C-alpha positions as CSV (number, residue, x, y, z in Angstrom):
1,M,-60.0,-2.6,-59.3
2,S,-60.5,1.5,-60.2
3,R,-62.0,2.2,-56.6
4,L,-59.1,0.2,-54.9
5,K,-56.0,2.6,-57.0
6,K,-57.8,5.6,-55.9
7,N,-57.9,4.3,-52.5
8,L,-53.9,3.6,-52.9
9,R,-53.9,7.5,-54.3
10,G,-54.9,9.0,-50.9
11,F,-52.5,6.6,-49.3
12,G,-49.8,7.6,-51.6
13,D,-50.6,11.5,-50.1
14,I,-49.8,10.0,-46.6
15,L,-46.8,7.9,-48.0
16,I,-45.1,11.3,-49.4
17,Q,-45.9,13.2,-45.8
18,N,-43.7,10.2,-44.6
19,K,-40.9,10.3,-46.8
20,A,-41.9,6.9,-47.3
21,L,-41.5,4.4,-50.5
22,I,-45.0,2.7,-52.0
23,K,-43.5,-0.6,-54.0
24,E,-45.9,-2.5,-56.7
25,S,-44.7,-6.3,-56.8
26,K,-46.2,-8.2,-59.1
27,I,-46.2,-12.2,-58.2
28,K,-47.1,-14.8,-60.2
29,S,-50.2,-15.6,-58.3
30,N,-53.6,-14.8,-59.6
31,N,-55.1,-11.1,-58.0
32,I,-52.0,-10.1,-56.0
33,L,-52.4,-7.3,-54.7
34,M,-49.9,-5.6,-52.0
35,F,-50.1,-2.6,-50.4
36,A,-48.5,-0.4,-47.5
37,A,-49.9,2.0,-44.9
38,V,-48.6,4.4,-42.7
39,M,-49.1,4.4,-38.8
40,F,-47.1,6.6,-36.5
41,G,-44.4,6.3,-38.5
42,L,-44.2,2.9,-38.8
43,F,-44.8,0.6,-42.0
44,I,-47.1,-2.8,-41.3
45,I,-47.5,-4.3,-44.6
46,F,-50.5,-6.2,-45.3
47,S,-51.3,-8.7,-48.0
48,S,-54.2,-10.3,-50.2
49,G,-54.0,-13.5,-52.4
50,I,-54.4,-17.3,-51.5
51,G,-52.8,-18.6,-48.3
52,N,-50.7,-17.2,-45.7
53,V,-47.9,-14.8,-46.5
54,S,-44.5,-13.8,-44.8
55,A,-43.4,-10.1,-45.6
56,A,-39.3,-9.4,-46.0
57,P,-37.9,-7.1,-42.8
58,V,-38.8,-3.5,-43.2
59,T,-37.1,-0.7,-41.4
60,T,-38.9,1.0,-38.5
61,I,-39.2,3.8,-36.9
62,G,-39.5,4.8,-33.8
63,T,-41.5,7.9,-32.3
64,N,-38.7,9.9,-31.6
65,G,-36.3,8.7,-34.6
66,S,-34.3,5.8,-33.8
67,S,-34.7,3.3,-36.5
68,G,-33.8,-0.9,-36.6
69,S,-35.3,-4.1,-38.0
70,S,-38.6,-5.5,-37.9
71,G,-39.7,-8.5,-39.4
72,V,-43.7,-8.9,-39.7
73,T,-45.9,-11.6,-40.5
74,G,-48.4,-10.8,-42.8
75,T,-51.7,-13.3,-42.8
76,L,-54.5,-14.0,-45.4
77,V,-56.6,-10.3,-45.9
78,S,-59.5,-9.8,-47.5
79,S,-59.4,-7.0,-50.4
80,N,-62.6,-6.3,-48.8
81,F,-61.5,-6.2,-45.0
82,V,-58.4,-3.8,-46.4
83,A,-61.1,-1.2,-48.1
84,H,-63.1,-1.5,-44.6
85,N,-60.1,-0.9,-42.8
86,I,-58.7,2.4,-44.8
87,N,-58.9,4.2,-41.9
88,L,-56.3,2.6,-39.5
89,V,-56.8,3.0,-35.8
90,K,-53.6,5.1,-34.6
91,A,-51.4,3.2,-32.2
92,N,-50.4,4.4,-28.7
93,V,-46.5,3.8,-28.9
94,T,-44.9,4.9,-25.7
95,R,-41.0,4.6,-25.2
96,P,-39.7,3.1,-21.6
97,T,-38.7,6.1,-19.3
98,V,-37.0,6.0,-16.2
99,N,-38.9,6.4,-12.8
100,T,-36.5,6.5,-10.7
101,T,-32.7,5.6,-9.8
102,D,-31.1,4.0,-6.4
103,P,-29.0,5.9,-5.8
104,A,-30.5,8.7,-6.8
105,L,-29.2,11.9,-9.4
106,N,-26.5,13.1,-7.6
107,A,-26.4,11.1,-4.3
108,V,-23.8,11.1,-1.9
109,N,-22.3,8.9,1.1
110,V,-23.1,5.9,-1.0
111,P,-21.7,2.7,0.3
112,I,-19.3,1.2,-2.0
113,N,-21.0,-2.2,-2.4
114,K,-24.3,-0.9,-3.8
115,T,-26.2,-2.2,-6.3
116,I,-27.5,0.4,-8.6
117,N,-31.1,-0.2,-9.0
118,I,-33.0,2.0,-11.9
119,T,-36.8,1.8,-12.4
120,F,-39.0,2.5,-15.6
121,T,-42.1,3.7,-16.1
122,K,-43.1,-0.1,-17.7
123,P,-41.3,-3.6,-17.9
124,V,-38.3,-3.5,-19.6
125,K,-35.8,-6.4,-20.9
126,L,-31.9,-5.5,-22.4
127,G,-32.0,-4.6,-26.1
128,S,-30.4,-6.9,-28.4
129,N,-26.8,-4.7,-28.6
130,P,-27.0,-3.1,-25.1
131,W,-24.6,0.4,-24.5
132,I,-24.5,0.6,-20.8
133,E,-21.8,2.9,-19.3
134,F,-20.4,2.6,-15.9
135,R,-17.2,5.0,-15.0
136,T,-15.6,7.5,-12.8
137,D,-15.8,11.3,-13.5
138,K,-12.9,10.7,-14.6
139,G,-13.5,8.3,-17.5
140,V,-12.1,5.2,-15.6
141,S,-14.4,2.5,-16.7
142,V,-15.7,0.0,-13.6
143,P,-16.7,-3.8,-14.4
144,F,-20.6,-4.6,-13.7
145,A,-23.3,-6.7,-14.6
146,A,-26.9,-5.5,-16.0
147,T,-29.5,-7.5,-15.4
148,V,-33.3,-7.3,-15.5
149,N,-36.5,-8.3,-13.1
150,G,-40.1,-6.6,-14.2
151,N,-39.1,-3.5,-14.7
152,V,-35.8,-2.6,-12.5
153,L,-32.1,-2.8,-14.5
154,F,-29.9,-3.9,-11.8
155,I,-26.1,-2.9,-12.4
156,S,-23.8,-5.1,-9.6
157,H,-19.7,-4.3,-9.4
158,S,-17.3,-5.5,-7.0
159,N,-16.7,-2.8,-4.1
160,L,-16.1,0.8,-5.1
161,A,-13.4,3.2,-4.8
162,Y,-13.7,5.6,-1.7
163,G,-15.4,9.4,-1.9
164,E,-15.3,8.7,-6.0
165,S,-17.8,10.1,-7.9
166,Y,-19.3,7.6,-10.4
167,D,-21.5,8.2,-13.9
168,I,-23.9,5.4,-15.1
169,I,-25.0,6.2,-18.9
170,L,-27.7,4.1,-20.3
171,H,-27.5,5.0,-24.3
172,G,-30.7,4.9,-26.6
173,G,-31.9,1.3,-27.0
174,S,-30.1,-0.2,-24.1
175,V,-33.2,-1.3,-22.6
176,T,-36.5,-1.6,-24.3
177,D,-39.8,-2.2,-23.6
178,L,-41.3,-6.0,-23.9
179,S,-42.2,-5.2,-27.9
180,G,-38.7,-4.2,-28.6
181,V,-39.5,0.0,-28.6
182,G,-35.8,1.0,-26.8
183,M,-35.5,3.9,-24.5
184,T,-33.3,7.2,-25.3
185,L,-30.5,8.5,-23.8
186,Y,-30.1,8.4,-19.8
187,S,-27.4,9.3,-17.6
188,T,-27.2,9.6,-13.8
189,N,-23.8,10.1,-11.3
190,F,-23.4,9.5,-7.6
191,T,-21.0,10.0,-5.0
192,T,-19.7,6.9,-3.0
193,I,-18.4,7.5,0.9
194,T,-15.2,8.3,2.2
195,R,-14.0,6.7,4.9
196,P,-13.9,7.1,8.4
197,V,-11.5,9.4,9.8
198,V,-9.2,10.2,12.8
199,I,-10.1,14.0,13.9
200,S,-8.2,14.0,16.5
201,F,-5.9,12.2,18.4
202,N,-5.0,12.7,22.1
203,P,-1.8,12.8,22.9
204,S,-1.5,14.8,19.6
205,N,1.1,13.2,17.2
206,N,4.6,13.7,18.1
207,A,3.2,14.9,21.7
208,V,6.4,15.0,24.4
209,N,6.0,15.2,28.2
210,I,3.6,12.5,28.3
211,P,2.7,11.2,31.2
212,T,3.5,7.6,32.6
213,K,-0.3,6.6,33.5
214,K,-2.3,8.0,30.2
215,V,-5.4,5.9,28.4
216,I,-4.7,7.5,25.0
217,Q,-7.8,8.7,22.6
218,I,-8.2,8.3,19.2
219,K,-11.7,10.2,18.1
220,F,-13.1,9.5,13.9
221,N,-15.7,11.5,11.9
222,R,-18.4,9.1,12.8
223,S,-19.6,6.5,15.5
224,I,-17.2,3.2,14.8
225,E,-17.0,-0.2,15.6
226,Y,-14.6,-3.2,15.8
227,G,-12.9,-4.2,12.2
228,N,-10.0,-6.5,12.1
229,S,-9.3,-5.4,16.0
230,S,-5.9,-7.9,15.7
231,G,-5.2,-4.7,13.6
232,I,-4.1,-2.2,16.5
233,Q,-0.6,-2.1,17.0
234,F,1.0,-0.6,19.9
235,I,5.1,-0.5,20.2
236,N,7.9,1.4,21.9
237,S,10.6,2.8,19.9
238,K,12.4,-0.7,19.8
239,G,9.5,-2.1,18.0
240,I,8.2,-4.1,21.5
241,A,4.5,-4.8,21.6
242,I,2.9,-2.9,24.8
243,P,-0.2,-4.8,26.0
244,F,-3.1,-2.6,26.3
245,N,-7.0,-2.8,26.3
246,S,-9.1,-1.3,24.0
247,T,-12.6,0.1,24.1
248,I,-15.4,2.0,21.6
249,S,-17.5,4.6,22.9
250,G,-19.6,6.3,20.0
251,S,-16.8,7.8,17.7
252,T,-14.3,7.5,20.0
253,L,-11.2,4.7,20.5
254,N,-10.0,4.6,24.2
255,I,-6.5,2.4,24.2
256,T,-5.3,1.8,28.0
257,P,-1.8,0.1,28.6
258,T,-1.8,-2.8,30.8
259,S,1.0,-1.3,33.0
260,L,3.0,2.2,33.3
261,F,5.2,3.9,30.5
262,A,8.6,4.3,30.8
263,H,10.1,7.5,31.6
264,G,11.1,9.4,28.4
265,T,10.1,6.9,25.8
266,Q,9.1,7.3,22.6
267,Y,5.4,5.3,21.8
268,T,3.5,4.1,18.5
269,I,0.2,3.5,18.0
270,I,-0.8,1.7,14.4
271,L,-4.1,1.9,13.4
272,H,-4.1,-0.9,10.3
273,T,-6.5,-0.8,7.3
274,N,-10.1,-1.9,8.7
275,S,-8.9,-2.4,12.0
276,I,-11.8,-0.2,12.6
277,K,-14.8,0.7,10.9
278,D,-17.8,3.0,10.9
279,L,-22.0,1.6,11.8
280,A,-21.7,1.0,8.0
281,G,-19.0,-1.6,7.2
282,N,-16.7,0.6,5.9
283,G,-13.1,0.4,6.9
284,I,-10.7,2.8,8.1
285,A,-6.8,3.4,6.3
286,V,-4.0,2.8,7.8
287,C,-3.1,5.8,10.6
288,S,-0.4,6.4,13.4
289,T,0.6,8.6,16.2
290,K,3.5,8.7,18.1
291,F,3.8,10.4,21.6
292,T,7.0,10.5,24.4
293,T,6.4,10.2,27.9
294,I,7.6,12.6,30.4
295,V,11.4,12.6,31.8
296,T,12.2,12.4,35.2
297,T,15.3,15.4,35.3
298,K,17.8,16.4,37.7
299,T,19.2,20.4,37.5
300,V,22.5,21.2,37.2
301,S,24.3,24.5,38.0
302,A,28.1,25.6,37.4
303,Y,30.1,28.7,35.8
304,G,26.8,31.2,36.4
305,V,24.9,28.6,34.0
306,T,21.8,26.2,34.7
307,F,19.7,23.5,33.5
308,N,17.8,20.5,33.6
309,Y,18.4,16.9,32.4
310,P,17.1,13.2,32.1
311,A,17.4,12.4,35.7
312,T,18.9,9.0,34.4
313,W,22.1,10.7,32.4
314,I,25.1,11.9,34.6
315,T,27.1,15.5,34.3
316,E,30.5,16.4,34.9
317,T,32.5,20.0,35.3
318,Q,36.4,21.0,34.8
319,T,38.1,23.6,33.3
320,Q,40.1,23.5,30.5
321,D,43.0,26.4,29.3
322,G,40.4,29.0,30.8
323,T,37.3,27.1,29.4
324,N,34.7,26.0,31.9
325,L,33.0,22.6,30.5
326,I,29.7,21.1,31.7
327,F,28.9,17.7,30.2
328,A,25.7,15.4,30.4
329,L,25.3,12.3,29.4
330,N,23.8,8.7,29.7
331,P,26.3,6.4,31.8
332,K,25.2,3.5,29.6
333,E,26.6,5.3,26.2
334,I,29.7,6.8,27.1
335,G,31.7,6.8,24.3
336,E,33.2,9.4,21.4
337,N,30.5,8.7,19.8
338,A,27.8,8.6,22.1
339,P,24.7,11.2,22.7
340,Q,25.8,14.1,24.9
341,A,25.7,17.8,25.6
342,I,28.4,20.0,26.5
343,M,28.3,23.5,27.5
344,Q,31.0,25.6,27.0
345,I,31.9,28.7,29.0
346,M,34.5,31.2,27.7
347,P,35.2,34.7,27.8
348,N,35.4,36.8,24.6
349,P,38.8,38.0,23.2
350,S,40.2,41.0,25.1
351,G,38.4,44.4,23.5
352,M,35.8,42.9,21.4
353,S,32.3,43.5,22.1
354,D,29.4,40.9,22.6
355,A,28.1,42.4,19.3
356,E,31.1,41.5,17.6
357,A,31.2,38.3,19.1
358,M,28.2,37.4,17.9
359,Y,28.6,38.5,14.7
360,L,31.4,36.5,14.5
361,I,29.1,33.5,15.0
362,E,26.7,34.2,13.1
363,T,29.5,34.4,10.2
364,S,31.6,31.8,11.1
365,T,32.8,28.9,8.4
366,Y,33.5,25.4,9.3
367,P,36.1,23.2,8.2
368,S,35.4,20.0,5.6
369,G,33.5,17.5,6.8
370,F,31.0,20.2,8.0
371,K,27.6,20.6,6.2
372,V,25.6,22.7,7.2
373,L,21.3,22.1,7.6
374,A,20.1,25.3,9.5
375,K,20.8,28.4,11.2
376,K,18.6,30.7,13.1
377,M,18.0,33.6,15.7
378,I,15.9,32.2,18.8
379,T,15.1,33.4,22.1
380,L,16.2,31.4,25.5
381,N,14.5,33.0,28.7
382,G,14.9,36.5,27.4
383,V,17.8,36.5,25.9
384,Q,18.9,35.6,21.9
385,A,21.0,33.1,20.6
386,Y,22.0,31.4,17.2
387,D,21.2,27.9,16.6
388,T,22.8,26.0,14.2
389,L,22.4,22.5,13.0
390,F,24.5,20.6,11.0
391,T,26.1,17.3,10.3
392,I,29.9,15.9,11.0
393,N,31.8,13.4,8.5
394,N,35.1,13.9,9.5
395,K,37.2,10.5,10.8
396,D,39.5,12.9,12.5
397,M,36.9,13.7,15.0
398,Y,34.6,10.6,14.7
399,S,34.4,7.5,13.5
400,E,30.7,7.7,12.1
401,A,28.3,10.6,10.8
402,M,27.2,12.6,13.6
403,E,24.6,15.3,13.7
404,N,25.1,18.5,15.9
405,Q,22.6,21.6,17.1
406,E,25.0,24.2,19.0
407,I,23.0,27.1,20.7
408,D,25.7,30.4,21.1
409,I,24.5,33.0,23.3
410,V,26.9,36.1,23.6
411,K,26.4,37.6,27.3
412,N,28.6,40.2,29.7
413,N,31.6,39.3,27.4
414,K,31.3,35.6,27.5
415,T,30.1,32.9,25.1
416,Y,28.3,30.3,26.0
417,S,28.3,27.4,23.9
418,L,25.9,24.4,23.9
419,D,26.8,21.6,22.0
420,L,23.5,18.5,21.4
421,I,26.0,16.2,19.4
422,A,24.1,12.3,18.8
423,P,25.6,9.6,15.6
424,V,23.0,10.8,12.5
425,N,21.0,7.6,12.9
426,E,20.3,8.7,16.6
427,F,20.1,12.3,17.0
428,N,16.2,12.5,16.3
429,S,15.4,9.4,19.1
430,V,17.3,12.1,21.8
431,K,16.5,14.9,20.7
432,T,13.7,15.2,23.3
433,N,16.4,15.1,26.3
434,F,18.1,17.6,24.1
435,D,15.1,19.9,24.2
436,I,14.8,19.1,28.1
437,I,18.1,21.3,28.3
438,I,17.1,23.7,26.3
439,S,14.3,24.7,27.5
440,S,15.5,24.9,30.7
441,L,18.6,26.7,30.2
442,K,19.5,29.6,32.3
443,L,22.4,32.0,32.8
444,S,23.1,34.1,35.5
C-alpha cells in the first residue's frame, strides 16, 4: 500500500503540471482504489475492484486546447497491471485538417451550380453540433446542405449568383475524425463566373442610315450556343415581329431578316434572359439594340436654301408678307399637329447687323406655354447656327403638346429659321427624318 501511494505521488507531479485534479473516492466495496493518469492532456480513469465499472463523463482537453465531454468506460484492471503500466505509452492524437478544396482557394470563374468539395487528411464526420457558414463577401447567408463521404465534405446549394464572391467558414469542431477529434477553424473563398455579355453590336445601338439589306451581328465575350432560342425577338417601331433566320459562329450571333427592311424604319432586337448561353451553360441577361434604316431622299432648292428630305415626303414653297417659306412634310400626316419642317427666310430689320440679329435670337424670350429644354451653338456646313429645343403647350397654337427643334442662322443680312415640329410623343420617332434635313442644309 505504501508503494502504491508513493507511485501516486509521482503521478501527482504530472497532474500538477497539467493543472488537473486528482480525487480519491471511497466506495463501499472492499479494496477499491481509483487513480488517474494523464496521457497527452486526456484524463483516463482506471478502476480496480470486483466486476466491471463505468466511469462518469469527464472533460477532455484536445491537443490544441479545445474542450468537450466524453464518457469513458473502464473494465476490471488489477492493481498489479496498473503498477506494471505506470509509465503509459503516449498516444499520437492528430486533428483532421483540410488537404484540398474544390474550387480552390481564391478560384475565379466557378460555375454557379458547383458543389463545393473539401477533402481532409483522414476520414471524417460532421461534428455533433457543426457550425458551418456559407455566405457572400457582403455577409448574405446562402442556404446549403452538408454531407460527408469518406474524407470529403460536400456542400451543395441551389444556383449561386453570377460574378459574386463567396466565403465558406468551418468553425472548430464542425468536422471531426471518426474518433471525435475535431478540426480547427478553416475558411476558403471563390468567385463565380460572370454571365456571357455582348461586347459589340453591328450595326451599333441607335445607329442610323443602315442599309435595307443588312445582317445583324452580335458579338459576345466568349463562345456561345443557343439557350432558349424563342427568346430572340426582332420587331419594328410598331411592335410588329420581323421574320428572320439566325446562326452562331464562335462568339457571334448572326441575325438575317427573310426580306428587305423598310426604308427609314426603326428596328429593335431583344435577347431575353437565357436565350443565349456560353458553352458551360451560363445564360445571358436580357439586352437589346436598336437601329434605323436608311431613308431615300429628294432635294429641294428655293430662296437660296437647299436641303434633302425623305423621298416619301412632299415640299411646298410660298411667300407671306416678305417672308419666304419652305414646307416639308409627310402627305399621310397632314394637319396642324403633323410632323413637319418649316424653313423661314426673312430680311433683318433695316440697319441691324448680322451679329446684332444673332444676339437677339440668343437672348430671346418665349411666350406662355413654351419650355426651353436645351440651347447651344452648332456649326452647319461651316456656318454658325443657334440650336434651341423646346416644348409648346399652348392650345391657341396646337391642340396637343408639341416639341420643336429650332435652328437659326444669320447670314448676309438675312435670318434663316428652320423649325422641326412634331407632337411630343412622336418627335423621337421622326427625328431621323429631321436629321436628314439638318445635316444636308446649305445656304447660298
